[in-house]
C-alpha positions as a printed NumPy array, in Angstrom:
array([[ -91.242,  108.334, -113.004],
       [ -88.669,  106.156, -113.9  ],
       [ -84.616,  106.779, -112.476],
       [ -81.986,  108.411, -114.877],
       [ -79.465,  106.46 , -116.482],
       [ -75.923,  106.455, -114.589],
       [ -73.486,  108.718, -116.664],
       [ -71.096,  106.987, -118.418],
       [ -68.062,  106.241, -115.927],
       [ -64.396,  107.615, -116.776],
       [ -61.451,  105.441, -117.431],
       [ -59.662,  107.51 , -115.03 ],
       [ -62.399,  107.873, -112.194],
       [ -61.45 ,  105.431, -109.206],
       [ -64.478,  106.491, -106.825],
       [ -66.974,  104.629, -108.835],
       [ -68.185,  101.33 , -106.375],
       [ -66.939,   97.852, -108.171],
       [ -69.892,   95.884, -109.732],
       [ -69.627,   92.591, -108.25 ],
       [ -68.55 ,   89.492, -110.162],
       [ -65.846,   91.874, -111.838],
       [ -62.192,   91.485, -111.208],
       [ -60.09 ,   94.145, -109.779],
       [ -58.88 ,   96.945, -112.266],
       [ -55.253,   96.932, -112.583],
       [ -53.66 ,   99.82 , -111.401],
       [ -52.675,  102.901, -113.33 ],
       [ -49.372,  104.772, -113.821],
       [ -48.326,  106.041, -110.447],
       [ -50.777,  104.277, -108.911],
       [ -49.719,  101.513, -106.218],
       [ -51.161,   97.741, -106.165],
       [ -53.137,   97.09 , -103.056],
       [ -51.278,   94.72 , -100.62 ],
       [ -51.636,   90.686, -100.711],
       [ -54.682,   88.794,  -98.73 ],
       [ -52.687,   87.404,  -95.542],
       [ -53.113,   84.025,  -95.795],
       [ -55.518,   82.065,  -93.952],
       [ -54.441,   79.805,  -90.619],
       [ -52.707,   76.701,  -91.505],
       [ -51.715,   78.005,  -95.13 ],
       [ -48.518,   78.301,  -96.196],
       [ -47.925,   82.278,  -97.418],
       [ -47.611,   82.234, -101.228],
       [ -44.142,   83.243, -102.802],
       [ -44.063,   86.743, -104.224],
       [ -43.094,   88.078, -107.859],
       [ -39.716,   86.879, -108.448],
       [ -39.066,   84.722, -105.01 ],
       [ -39.041,   80.947, -104.672],
       [ -40.536,   79.021, -101.996],
       [ -37.636,   77.398,  -99.859],
       [ -37.728,   73.971,  -99.321],
       [ -37.661,   72.257,  -95.615],
       [ -34.011,   72.183,  -94.34 ],
       [ -32.205,   69.079,  -94.514],
       [ -30.23 ,   67.983,  -91.408],
       [ -27.097,   68.753,  -90.887],
       [ -24.374,   65.839,  -90.955],
       [ -24.538,   63.874,  -87.305],
       [ -28.015,   65.109,  -86.802],
       [ -31.511,   62.901,  -87.043],
       [ -34.632,   63.884,  -88.356],
       [ -37.354,   63.911,  -85.963],
       [ -38.855,   60.533,  -85.166],
       [ -41.992,   59.417,  -84.066],
       [ -40.915,   56.477,  -81.629],
       [ -37.976,   58.687,  -80.164],
       [ -34.508,   59.964,  -80.774],
       [ -32.46 ,   57.666,  -83.009],
       [ -28.506,   57.674,  -81.32 ],
       [ -26.31 ,   59.785,  -83.133],
       [ -22.978,   58.293,  -85.086],
       [ -20.34 ,   57.576,  -82.066],
       [ -23.014,   57.384,  -79.324],
       [ -23.008,   54.263,  -77.304],
       [ -26.427,   52.421,  -76.691],
       [ -25.402,   50.735,  -73.459],
       [ -27.403,   47.567,  -73.901],
       [ -27.473,   45.4  ,  -70.812],
       [ -26.3  ,   42.524,  -73.504],
       [ -23.184,   44.645,  -74.681],
       [ -21.72 ,   45.423,  -71.28 ],
       [ -18.156,   45.016,  -70.874],
       [ -16.39 ,   42.587,  -69.008],
       [ -13.866,   43.247,  -66.239],
       [ -11.23 ,   46.258,  -67.1  ],
       [  -8.917,   44.985,  -65.001],
       [  -6.744,   41.559,  -65.222],
       [  -7.651,   39.839,  -61.984],
       [  -4.673,   38.995,  -59.344],
       [  -5.416,   35.289,  -59.728],
       [  -4.894,   35.651,  -63.209],
       [  -1.873,   37.362,  -63.059],
       [  -0.256,   34.886,  -60.593],
       [  -1.245,   32.097,  -63.512],
       [   0.203,   33.881,  -66.328],
       [   3.729,   34.397,  -64.374],
       [   3.555,   30.526,  -63.487],
       [   3.162,   29.417,  -67.177],
       [   5.832,   31.492,  -68.192],
       [   8.056,   30.132,  -65.27 ],
       [   7.325,   26.662,  -66.271],
       [   7.57 ,   27.598,  -69.884],
       [  11.348,   29.029,  -69.072],
       [  11.786,   25.834,  -67.01 ],
       [  10.943,   23.814,  -70.332],
       [  13.525,   25.407,  -72.528],
       [  16.301,   25.135,  -69.75 ],
       [  15.615,   21.037,  -69.443],
       [  15.81 ,   21.361,  -73.277],
       [  19.02 ,   23.007,  -73.202],
       [  20.33 ,   20.43 ,  -70.23 ],
       [  19.453,   17.166,  -72.368],
       [  20.923,   18.615,  -75.126],
       [  24.752,   19.048,  -73.195],
       [  23.963,   15.848,  -71.957],
       [  24.532,   14.088,  -75.476],
       [  28.173,   14.708,  -75.344],
       [  28.495,   13.414,  -72.08 ],
       [  30.609,    9.691,  -72.323],
       [  28.28 ,    8.05 ,  -69.499],
       [  25.664,    8.844,  -72.233],
       [  27.295,    7.124,  -75.005],
       [  27.646,    3.764,  -73.13 ],
       [  24.253,    3.782,  -71.589],
       [  22.772,    4.448,  -75.56 ],
       [  24.919,    1.943,  -77.192],
       [  24.559,   -0.623,  -73.888],
       [  20.781,   -0.325,  -75.148],
       [  20.962,   -0.708,  -78.924],
       [  23.042,   -3.884,  -77.91 ],
       [  20.697,   -5.27 ,  -75.883],
       [  17.691,   -4.735,  -78.59 ],
       [  19.698,   -6.553,  -81.22 ],
       [  21.026,   -2.951,  -82.735],
       [  24.919,   -3.563,  -82.037],
       [  25.762,   -1.936,  -85.59 ],
       [  24.218,    0.878,  -84.703],
       [  26.552,    3.872,  -83.447],
       [  25.576,    6.578,  -81.33 ],
       [  27.692,    9.29 ,  -84.011],
       [  24.797,    8.119,  -86.942],
       [  21.726,    8.904,  -84.716],
       [  23.221,   11.86 ,  -82.527],
       [  22.232,   14.723,  -84.807],
       [  18.629,   13.149,  -85.396],
       [  18.166,   13.271,  -81.228],
       [  19.904,   16.776,  -81.092],
       [  16.375,   17.768,  -84.16 ],
       [  13.976,   15.997,  -82.179],
       [  15.09 ,   18.222,  -78.891],
       [  14.822,   21.735,  -80.491],
       [  11.858,   21.115,  -82.221],
       [  10.452,   19.638,  -78.948],
       [  11.789,   23.151,  -76.896],
       [  10.243,   25.6  ,  -80.076],
       [   7.122,   23.846,  -80.019],
       [   6.484,   23.324,  -76.002],
       [   7.894,   27.7  ,  -75.435],
       [   5.292,   28.196,  -78.052],
       [   2.491,   26.777,  -76.808],
       [   3.419,   28.16 ,  -73.267],
       [   3.812,   31.244,  -74.587],
       [   0.646,   30.718,  -76.356],
       [  -1.401,   29.774,  -73.829],
       [   0.157,   32.75 ,  -71.067],
       [  -0.633,   35.579,  -73.679],
       [  -4.522,   34.768,  -74.606],
       [  -5.231,   33.814,  -70.36 ],
       [  -4.239,   37.046,  -69.766],
       [  -6.384,   38.272,  -72.194],
       [  -9.438,   36.311,  -70.879],
       [  -9.565,   33.712,  -73.826],
       [ -11.684,   31.235,  -72.373],
       [ -10.485,   28.503,  -75.223],
       [  -6.804,   29.269,  -73.986],
       [  -7.273,   28.102,  -70.493],
       [  -9.263,   24.957,  -72.088],
       [  -6.081,   24.636,  -74.411],
       [  -3.96 ,   24.942,  -70.971],
       [  -6.088,   22.605,  -69.019],
       [  -5.377,   19.721,  -71.805],
       [  -1.689,   20.399,  -71.748],
       [  -1.181,   20.275,  -68.335],
       [  -3.596,   17.036,  -67.954],
       [  -0.677,   15.218,  -70.509],
       [   2.126,   16.789,  -68.392],
       [   1.001,   14.386,  -65.507],
       [   3.25 ,   11.594,  -67.36 ],
       [   6.52 ,   14.137,  -66.963],
       [   5.942,   14.059,  -62.969],
       [   8.048,   10.999,  -63.269],
       [  11.235,   10.524,  -62.987],
       [  12.005,   13.481,  -61.213],
       [  14.017,   16.426,  -63.245],
       [  13.574,   20.059,  -64.144],
       [  10.521,   18.891,  -66.493],
       [   8.526,   17.555,  -63.534],
       [   9.118,   21.192,  -62.032],
       [   7.53 ,   22.584,  -65.115],
       [   4.834,   20.365,  -65.173],
       [   3.57 ,   21.366,  -61.706],
       [   3.83 ,   24.834,  -62.336],
       [   1.627,   24.471,  -65.115],
       [  -0.936,   22.314,  -63.201],
       [  -1.184,   25.189,  -60.467],
       [  -1.387,   27.804,  -62.838],
       [  -4.426,   26.183,  -64.75 ],
       [  -6.   ,   25.402,  -61.179],
       [  -5.598,   29.178,  -59.943],
       [  -7.79 ,   29.803,  -63.318],
       [ -10.456,   27.88 ,  -62.219],
       [ -11.158,   29.738,  -58.579],
       [ -13.775,   31.952,  -58.307],
       [ -11.853,   34.973,  -58.284],
       [ -10.644,   34.24 ,  -61.769],
       [ -13.271,   32.534,  -63.785],
       [ -15.643,   35.275,  -63.644],
       [ -13.098,   36.831,  -66.177],
       [ -13.246,   34.56 ,  -68.558],
       [ -16.847,   34.489,  -69.213],
       [ -17.928,   35.05 ,  -72.689],
       [ -20.302,   38.124,  -73.104],
       [ -22.447,   37.88 ,  -76.234],
       [ -22.39 ,   40.715,  -78.212],
       [ -25.358,   40.685,  -79.897],
       [ -28.149,   39.243,  -77.391],
       [ -31.865,   40.219,  -76.068],
       [ -31.623,   43.542,  -74.239],
       [ -34.376,   42.425,  -72.254],
       [ -32.56 ,   39.408,  -70.807],
       [ -31.705,   39.127,  -67.123],
       [ -28.39 ,   39.094,  -66.096],
       [ -29.03 ,   35.131,  -64.743],
       [ -29.986,   34.493,  -68.334],
       [ -33.697,   32.962,  -67.786]])
């Protein structure tokens, strides 16, 4: 005995079972569409109709993205590498004493130049100058002819000497090693000014004492230059 055939389904009958392999019918007027299936674990949810997918948020100003090797330093932060540690913040006392000694030596040097220029008008100096010219075979050379040249040379020596004293003093106080080297050279040359005894002798002595103070253990580390970019794993001894 054969089974009776199924009666034809009505278009509006929603209780009829859905045949496998067929797509679900569109909802009719007045019916709600079934909710979308939840995404599986690890899959992002699909955007609904009319919505756009949101791009990943960009890092804000001053923030850095995640790094697998640790957080990168932000703008304005100090990395504090061992090779970039600043030197002493305060000027050592010996360096301050040397600074004022150099300033005093420069002031005495200028005073000695002014006194020498004033001595040009002394009649005894003129007589001594003319006697030396006569002994050298230049009796026709008068003091008035070379007085302007002598004054110009003295002014140049005074300006150059004062400038060198100021250059060394200011930069020595800043911890510049080249200024200490320059002061050492000038102190060695000033040995020739120790005789005859005069104000220039006192100026030379003050300069020599100041340079010696800059090489004492209390002030020498102030002039050690720290490299800006060095090996951060280098030991303080440099080995």
